[in-house]
C-alpha positions, 0 to 999 in steps of 0.5 A, a space after each residue: 578359282 583355278 589360279 587359286 587352287 594352283 598357287 596356293 593349293 586350295 581345294 576347289 570346293 573351298 575356293 568356290 565357297 570363298 568366292 561365293 561369300 565375298 561376290 554374288 552369284 547366281 546358282 546356275 553359274 556356281 553349278 557350272 564353276 563347280 562342274 568345270 573346278 571339279 571336272 579340271 580336278 578330276 581330270 588334270 593328268 589327261 589335260 595337262 598331257 594334251 596341253 604338253 603334247 601341244 606345246 612343243 619345246 615348252 614345259 607345262 610348268 613353265 606356262 603363266 598360271 592364268 594362262 594354264 588355267 584358262 588352258 585347262 578349262 578350254 581342254 576340259 570343255 573341248 575334250 571331257 564335257 562334251 556339252 560345249 562345242 570345241 570352237 565355242 570352248 576356244 572362244 570362250 577361252 580367248 575371252 577370258 584371257 584377253 581379259 586376265 592374261 598378258 599381251 602374249 596370252 591370246 595368241 598362245 592360248 588360241 595356238 595350244 587349243 588349236 592345236 589340240 583341236 586338230 589332233 584330237 579331232 582330226 583336221 577333217 572332223 567336222 567339229 561345229 555339232 560336237 
């Protein structure tokens, strides 16, 4: 849905409503998706700044839409949600990008999120309990 929002400029809530009208869903999944969509939208400038800083020599507007959407979800979960341990957020992002991204996406997303993890939490701080 973030891809749809990014490419079509669609409202996140409308994108979610369209999805729910086409596919069977469980309410807890819809609720978490709504949290992700609204969280990314509300924090997008800050999230994109994390991505920019971690992508040396690579402009954010040149990142593939799928990779950018996955990165935004990963950064939101790692930095802004507080409910997902950072390493779990990275693992989930890698699984998503393996499914929806290109052959190079996995390494790119892993590298960017790992850099954000180190920059945000510090290399010597434990992130397992976060």
